C-alpha positions in Angstrom: 0.0 0.1 0.0 1.3 3.3 -0.9 2.5 5.3 2.1 5.3 7.6 1.0 7.2 8.5 -2.2 11.0 9.1 -2.6 12.6 11.0 -5.5 13.8 7.6 -6.8 10.2 6.5 -7.4 9.7 9.3 -9.7 12.9 9.4 -11.9 11.2 7.8 -15.0 8.6 10.5 -15.1 10.9 13.7 -14.5 12.6 13.9 -17.9 12.1 17.5 -19.2 12.5 19.1 -15.6 15.6 20.6 -14.3 17.1 20.5 -10.8 19.4 22.6 -8.5 21.5 20.7 -6.0 23.6 21.8 -3.0 26.7 23.2 -4.6 29.2 21.4 -2.4 27.3 18.1 -2.8 27.1 18.7 -6.7 30.9 19.1 -6.9 31.5 15.8 -5.0 28.8 14.1 -7.1 30.5 15.2 -10.6 33.9 14.4 -9.3 32.8 11.0 -8.1 31.0 10.1 -11.2 33.8 11.4 -13.6 36.6 9.8 -11.2 38.4 13.1 -11.6 38.7 16.3 -9.6 38.2 18.1 -12.9 35.1 16.7 -14.4 34.7 19.4 -17.0 38.0 18.1 -18.5 37.2 14.4 -18.7 36.2 13.7 -22.3 35.0 10.3 -21.7 32.6 11.2 -18.9 31.5 14.3 -20.8 30.6 12.0 -23.7 28.7 9.4 -21.4 26.3 12.1 -19.9 25.6 13.5 -23.3 27.4 17.1 -23.0 29.5 18.7 -25.6 33.3 18.9 -25.3 35.3 21.7 -26.7 39.2 21.4 -27.1 39.6 24.9 -25.4 36.8 25.4 -23.2 36.5 21.7 -22.3 32.7 21.3 -21.2 30.9 24.5 -20.6 27.7 22.9 -19.1 29.6 21.3 -16.3 31.4 24.7 -15.6 28.1 26.4 -15.5 26.6 23.8 -13.2 29.4 24.3 -10.6 29.5 28.1 -11.1 25.8 28.3 -10.5 25.0 29.6 -13.7 22.9 26.8 -15.1 20.7 24.0 -13.5 21.1 20.4 -14.4 18.6 18.7 -16.5 17.0 15.7 -14.9 17.8 13.4 -17.8 21.5 14.3 -17.5 21.4 13.8 -13.6 20.1 10.3 -14.1 23.1 9.4 -16.1 25.6 11.2 -13.6 23.9 9.1 -10.7 24.3 6.0 -12.6 28.1 6.6 -13.1 28.6 7.5 -9.6 28.6 5.7 -6.1 26.0 7.9 -4.8 22.3 6.9 -4.4 19.0 8.8 -5.0 18.4 9.2 -1.3 21.6 11.3 -1.3 20.2 13.4 -4.4 17.0 14.0 -2.5 18.8 15.0 0.7 20.7 17.6 -1.3 17.8 18.7 -3.6 17.3 22.6 -3.4 14.5 22.8 -6.0 12.9 21.2 -9.1 11.1 23.0 -12.0 9.5 21.9 -15.1 11.6 24.1 -17.6 14.3 26.8 -17.7 11.6 29.4 -16.8 9.3 27.3 -14.8 8.5 28.1 -11.1 10.5 26.3 -8.5 9.2 23.8 -6.2 11.3 23.4 -3.0 10.1 19.7 -2.2 11.0 17.8 0.7 11.3 14.1 0.1 10.0 11.6 1.0 6.4 12.9 0.2 3.9 11.4 2.6 0.8 9.8 1.0 -1.8 10.9 3.5 -4.9 13.1 4.0 -3.1 16.2 2.8 -2.4 15.0 -0.7 -5.6 13.0 -0.8 -7.5 16.2 -0.2 -5.6 17.8 -3.3 -6.7 14.8 -5.4 -10.3 14.9 -4.2 -10.5 18.7 -4.8 -9.0 18.3 -8.4 -11.7 15.5 -9.1 -14.3 17.7 -7.7 -14.3 21.4 -8.6 -10.6 21.4 -10.0 -9.1 20.6 -13.3 -5.8 20.2 -15.1 -5.5 22.5 -18.0 -4.9 20.7 -21.2 -2.5 23.3 -22.7 -0.5 24.5 -19.8 -0.8 21.4 -17.6 -1.7 23.8 -14.7 -3.3 22.6 -11.4 -6.5 24.6 -11.1 -9.1 24.8 -8.3 -12.2 27.0 -8.2 -14.9 27.5 -5.6 -16.9 30.3 -4.1 -16.4 28.8 -0.6 -13.3 30.4 1.0 -12.9 27.8 3.4 -12.4 25.4 0.7 -10.1 27.6 -1.3 -7.9 28.1 1.9 -7.8 24.4 2.5 -6.6 23.7 -1.1 -4.1 26.4 -0.8 -2.8 25.0 2.6 -2.4 21.5 1.4 -0.6 22.7 -1.8 1.7 24.6 0.4 2.2 21.6 2.9 3.0 19.1 0.1 4.6 21.1 -2.7 5.6 24.5 -0.9 3.8 26.0 -3.9 2.0 29.4 -3.9 -0.7 30.1 -6.3 -1.9 32.8 -8.6 -5.2 33.9 -7.3 -7.9 35.2 -9.5 -11.7 35.9 -9.0 -14.4 36.2 -11.4 -18.3 35.5 -12.1 -19.4 32.0 -11.3 -20.1 29.4 -13.9 -23.7 29.6 -14.7 -23.8 25.9 -16.0 -25.5 27.1 -19.1 -22.4 27.2 -21.4 -21.1 30.5 -19.8 -17.7 29.7 -18.0 -16.3 31.6 -15.2 -14.7 34.9 -16.4 -11.8 36.0 -14.4 -11.9 39.6 -13.5 -8.9 40.6 -11.3 -5.8 38.9 -9.8 -5.4 39.3 -5.9 -2.8 38.4 -3.4 -5.0 36.9 -0.7 -8.1 34.7 -0.8 -9.8 37.3 1.7 -9.6 39.9 -1.1 -12.2 37.9 -3.1 -15.5 39.8 -2.8 -18.5 37.8 -1.6 -20.5 36.1 -4.2 -17.5 35.8 -6.6 -15.9 32.7 -7.7 -12.2 32.3 -6.7 -9.6 30.6 -8.8 -6.1 29.2 -7.7 -3.6 28.4 -10.4 -0.4 26.4 -9.6 2.7 25.7 -11.7 3.1 22.7 -14.2 5.6 21.0 -12.0 2.9 20.2 -9.5 1.0 18.0 -11.9 4.2 16.3 -13.2 4.7 15.0 -9.6 0.9 14.1 -9.1 0.9 12.1 -12.4 4.1 10.4 -11.6 2.6 9.2 -8.3 -1.2 8.6 -9.3 -1.3 8.4 -13.0 -3.3 10.7 -15.5 -6.3 11.0 -13.0 -7.5 14.5 -14.5 -6.9 16.0 -17.9 -9.2 18.7 -19.2 -12.6 17.5 -18.7 -11.6 13.8 -18.2 -11.3 12.6 -14.7 -11.0 9.1 -13.3 -10.2 7.1 -10.1 -6.9 5.5 -11.2 -5.5 2.2 -9.9 -2.7 4.2 -8.1 -5.5 6.0 -6.2 -7.1 2.8 -5.3 -3.9 1.4 -4.0 -3.3 4.5 -1.6 -3.8 4.1 2.1 -6.9 4.8 4.2 -5.7 8.3 5.4 -5.4 9.5 1.7 -8.9 8.2 0.8 -10.4 9.8 3.8 -8.9 13.1 2.5 -10.0 12.5 -1.0 -13.7 11.6 0.0 -14.0 14.6 2.4 -12.7 17.1 -0.4 -14.8 15.5 -3.0 -18.1 15.6 -0.8 -17.3 19.2 0.1 -17.2 20.1 -3.6 -19.8 17.8 -5.1 -22.1 16.8 -2.3 -23.6 17.7 1.2 -26.3 16.9 3.7 -29.9 17.5 2.6 -31.9 17.7 5.9 -35.5 17.6 4.5 -35.0 14.1 2.7 -32.3 13.0 5.6 -29.5 11.9 3.3 -26.0 13.0 2.2 -25.9 13.2 -1.5 -23.2 13.5 -4.0 -23.5 14.2 -7.8 -21.1 14.0 -10.8 -21.2 13.7 -14.5 -19.0 10.4 -14.3 -21.0 7.4 -13.0 -17.8 5.2 -12.8 -16.1 7.6 -10.6 -19.1 7.6 -8.3 -18.9 3.8 -8.1 -15.3 3.9 -7.1 -15.9 6.4 -4.4 -18.6 4.0 -3.0 -16.2 1.4 -2.9 -13.7 3.7 -0.9 -16.6 4.5 1.6 -17.2 0.8 2.0 -13.6 0.4 3.0 -14.4 2.9 5.9 -17.5 0.8 6.7 -20.0 3.3 5.3 -22.7 1.9 3.2 -24.1 3.9 0.4 -27.1 3.4 -1.8 -26.8 2.7 -5.7 -26.1 5.5 -8.1 -29.1 6.9 -9.9 -29.4 9.6 -12.6 -31.3 12.8 -13.5 -31.1 15.4 -16.1 -30.0 18.8 -15.5 -29.8 21.4 -18.4 -30.3 18.8 -21.0 -27.4 16.8 -19.5 -27.4 13.6 -17.7 -25.8 13.5 -14.3 -25.5 10.7 -11.7 -25.7 10.8 -7.9 -25.7 8.5 -4.9 -27.0 8.9 -1.4 -25.8 7.7 2.0 -28.7 7.3 4.4 -29.2 6.0 8.0 -28.3 7.3 11.4 -25.3 5.0 12.0 -23.8 5.9 8.5 -24.0 9.6 9.4 -22.4 9.1 12.6 -19.4 7.1 10.9 -19.2 9.9 8.2 -19.1 12.5 10.7 -16.4 11.0 12.8 -14.3 9.4 10.1 -14.5 11.9 7.2 -16.5 14.9 8.1 -16.8 18.3 6.0 -14.5 21.1 5.8 -17.3 23.4 5.0 -18.7 24.9 8.4 -22.3 25.0 6.8 -22.2 21.3 5.5 -20.6 20.1 8.9 -23.3 21.8 10.8 -26.2 20.4 8.7 -24.8 16.8 9.3 -24.5 17.4 13.0 -28.0 18.6 13.2 -29.4 15.6 11.4 -27.5 13.3 13.8 -28.6 15.4 16.9 -32.2 15.3 15.7 -32.2 11.5 15.8 -30.6 11.4 19.2 -33.3 13.8 20.7 -36.3 12.6 19.0 -35.3 8.9 18.7 -37.0 9.0 15.2 -36.3 6.0 13.0 -33.7 6.7 10.4 -31.9 3.6 9.3 -30.8 3.1 5.8 -33.4 2.3 3.2 -34.8 -1.3 3.8 -32.3 -1.8 6.6 -34.9 -2.5 9.2 -36.8 -4.9 7.0 -33.7 -6.7 6.0 -32.8 -7.2 9.8 -36.2 -8.6 10.4 -36.2 -10.9 7.6 -32.7 -12.2 8.5 -33.9 -12.7 12.2 -37.0 -14.6 11.0 -35.0 -16.7 8.6 -32.8 -17.6 11.8 -35.7 -18.2 14.1 -38.3 -19.5 11.9 -41.3 -18.1 13.8 -41.8 -15.1 16.0 -44.4 -12.9 17.5 -44.6 -9.3 16.9 -43.4 -8.4 20.4 -40.3 -10.7 20.0 -39.5 -9.0 16.8 -39.9 -5.6 18.4 -37.5 -6.7 21.2 -35.0 -7.8 18.9 -35.2 -4.5 17.0 -34.8 -2.5 20.2 -31.8 -4.6 21.3 -30.0 -4.1 18.0 -30.9 -0.5 17.4 -31.2 0.9 20.9 -30.9 4.5 19.8 -34.3 4.4 18.1 -37.8 4.5 19.1 -39.6 1.1 18.5 -43.3 0.8 18.8 -45.8 -1.8 17.8 -47.2 0.3 14.8 -43.7 0.9 13.5 -42.9 -2.9 13.5 -46.2 -3.8 12.0 -45.6 -1.5 9.2 -42.4 -3.2 8.3 -44.1 -6.7 8.9 -47.0 -5.8 6.6 -44.7 -4.6 3.9 -42.7 -7.8 3.9 -45.9 -9.8 3.8 -47.2 -7.9 0.8 -43.9 -8.7 -1.0 -44.2 -12.3 0.0 -41.1 -12.4 2.0 -43.0 -13.6 5.1 -46.3 -15.0 6.2 -48.4 -14.9 9.3 -50.4 -17.4 11.1 -52.9 -16.7 13.8 -52.4 -18.9 17.0 -55.0 -18.0 19.7 -55.1 -14.2 20.1 -51.8 -13.6 18.5 -49.9 -13.8 15.1 -46.8 -15.9 14.6 -44.7 -14.4 11.9 -42.7 -16.9 9.6 -40.1 -16.7 6.9 -41.5 -17.4 3.5 -39.2 -19.9 1.9 -41.3 -20.3 -1.4 
């Protein structure tokens, strides 16, 4: 299971980038690889790493590296390490920064990168209200909720030590009119209320994310890759929380948590992740919005709400408070709020095991199994009548009472 990532794990994905190493370490590395104190003068070594040799100036590229006038391309660094006695762990300990090209923005990464809730939240937000620009390969995240914008900014700073370009504009009206960016600001709090904020990050961030998690987002295409599915529980919790903050939330009048998406397959993968945390969800359904099919699934049931609140939660204060209110409402009123058909399925399994039971015995069983809820005779009879109508059970009158039996036919 993926727990952390070292620089060595990414070397096959970083061609096209350049790095800067600690100058004193760089001198040792080049001398060791060239087996010479004057590596810029070793014609054989220069040829092996793909640099040019001049009779007079020897190797200008190596001199520029040592004089801090140029940074080393990662493709050449791989060849140098291969010729040296040093390991990639030595390289990552002496890495000052890495960037995507000569004029790219620098990332001062600290390896190993921990694969946990921080980076899980980044992926979840990109899969939600974020995207990867096709042309520039920029990591982009947009939201009108400043709490979520600040969360994304915080985790990008924590993981990549990267700062965004911050813009605000009019929100997408979902009728073909995309967000129009009006002005660049220095801080998220400068975004006026009611406007959409947009955070833009350098290409190097997505190069690293692709190297770890595969091409999980590109333009409008998004998917849950196998690398994401292989990540640890902490990572998945961060991903789910961010995704639900962007695409879902509690709905109090229907007593459910709902999440929507254009991609049905992605929702099915999210449902599998929830099951790993022992949270059961209902099957995905579809609806039309603006002449476009969209998919959603719901989480229902008091115990699922409690698990979601404790294990995952919401960053959005409004959504977190709504979920807390739904949970508290059940505790105060003891109103029956199990998952769809959960009560009936439990009654059915109990009857299958015991063969025949009275209404009172069934009621006592449900009280013992779900002690938080109010169980009375009328509620139990409602479930029993439904099961009888659907021919799952049958009843037999014995004296003044009924015996309920599992219908094996």
